[in-house]
N, C-alpha and C positions, 0 to 999 in steps of 0.2 A: 636510820638514814641509809642503811645498806640495802642490797637487793632483797626482794621477797620472791622466793622460788617455790613453786608448788608441784606436787606429784600425786596423782590419784593412783594408789597402789592396786585398786580393783579394776582399773581401766587398762592395765598393761599385763600381758602374759607374765606369769611368775618367773619364767626363765629369762625375761628381758629386764626385769626390775633392777637387777644389779648393774647392768650396763647403763641404765638410765641414772642410777644414783651415783655410781663411782666412775663412769666413763670406761674407756677401753683403749688398748694399744692397737696399732695397725697389725692385722693378721691374727688378732685374738680369736676370731671366729669367722665363719663364712660371711662375706659382705663387709667386714671391717677393713675397708680399703685405706683408711687413714685413722690416726689417733683422734679421740674425741673426749672432751671433758664431760663429766656428769653433773647432776644437780647439786651435789654437795660442793663441788668446786665453784660452781656458778653462784652459790649462796654465800661464799666466803665473805665474812664481814657483815652478814645480814641474817636472814631468817629462811629456813626451809620448812614448808608445811607438808607433812605426810598425811594425806587423807586416806581413810580406810586402811590404817596401818596394820590391822589384824589380817589383811589379805597377803602379807608378805610371807614367804616360806621361812622355815626355821633357820636355814642357812643364811638367808639374807638378813634375818633378824640378828644373827650373831655378828655380822659385819657392821650393821648399823650400831650395835652396842659398842663395838670397838671404836667407832668414830666418836660416840658420846663420851667414852671413858678416856681415850687416848688422843682425841682430836686429830686423828690422822687416818689415812686410807691409801690403798693402792688401786690403780686402774686394773680392770680385768685384763689378764695376760701380761701385766707389767710387774716390775720389781721396785720401781721408784716410789718413794713414800711422799705423799702430799699432806701438808699440815693445813688444817682449816679451823676457823673460829666461827661457828654458826649457832644461832638459836634454833632449837627444834620444837615445832608445834605439831602434835599428832592428834588425829581425830579418828573415831570409829563409831559405827552404829551397833557394834557387838559388845557383849559383856566380857571384858578382858579378864576379869577374875575367873569366870567360867572357862574361858579359853586357856588360861594358865592351868587350871585344874584338869582340863581335858588333854593337856600336852600340845595344844595348837599354838601357844604363844609362850615365849621364854619368860620365866619368872624374873630373871635379872633385868631383862629389858623393860618389863612391866614396871618394876620399881624405879628404874632409871628414868622412865618417861613420866611416871605418876608423881611429879613434884608439885605442880600447881594444877590439880584437876578441876575442870569446869564441866559440870553435868548440865546438859541442855534438855529441859523437860520437853516431852512431845507437845505438838501444837495443840492438842486437845486440852492440855493443862494450862495453856496460856492464851485463852480465847480473846483477850484484849489485843493480841498481836495480829489476829486474823485479818481484820479489815485494813489496818495500816499496811500490812504486807500486800494484800490484794491491790490496794491503791498504788503501792509502789510498782507492782508488776504492770499496772495499767498505764502508768505515767508516760506521757508523750504519745499516746495512741488515741486521744480524743474520745475517751469512754468514761462513764461513771457507772455506779452500781445502784440499782433500784433498791428501795427499802426491803422489799420481799426477797430479792436475791441476796441481799446482805444478811437477812435473818437466816436464810438457808446456809450460807457460808459459815455463820457463827455457830449454828447448831449441829453442824456435821462433825463427825469424829476424826477425820483426817488421818486414817491409818498410814498414808504415805507422807505425812508431815508436809514440810514446806515445798518439797518437790511436787507433791500432788496438787497443792494449792496453785503453784505457778503454772502447771500444766492445765489446770482447770481454767485459770484466767486467760491463758493463751488461746485455749479452745473457744472460750466465750467471745474473745475479741475477733478471732478469725471467722467464726461461724455466725455470730450474732448479727441481727438486723437493727440498724439505728445506733444512736449514740449512747444509749443506756443499756447496761447488761440486765436482762430480765431473767426470771427463774427458768424459762424455757431455753435459755442459752447455756444453762449449766448442764453438766453430765447427768445421766439418769440416776446414778448412785447418790448424787447429792440431792437431787429433787426428791428421791424416795427415802433419803437418809439411810442408805445401806452402806454405812462407813464407820460403824462403831467398833471395829476390830482394834485390838490393842496394838499400839505402835511402840517400838523400842525407844527408850529414853536416849537422847543424844543423836537420833537419826535426823539428818537434814533432808 
């Protein structure tokens, strides 16, 4: 029943992630003209979703670990400690075990996050989901998919997983003629089936 707060760690420069997560005090850095709360405080009593968690720097990982273990943090540039009670959900398209072995991800944080792991197979391994997802992306835009186009969608390898499928449908809706998506409305790679590259498990 609490707030659900999200942060895409890959979409923010690494030097700014800490201020996004923990907030900052006035004057903590150039441009900090007033104190600001971060995502963790905004999520207090609820859930924070850290997408692409492997993109955080090791220093930021250490501070996130402290929040998980001690349930407290300090704003950047501040000394006051804030207590938080949050559920943390983390996602990544990288192999975190390999990242730990390579020294790119903290082992202690890995085990702290890896409590209830959910491995999402690539789209090519769950083909029964392809058409329902495509129809979901079409919803409300007065389009349907012809049987031939549907067959191409289901036989394609989807190396870009769901993001690629969504982009494909968006393209077909915008550029297609008529109310039914036809094979010619699909991108060339799908029409020629040049999409059989391996996609990482867990990638959305």
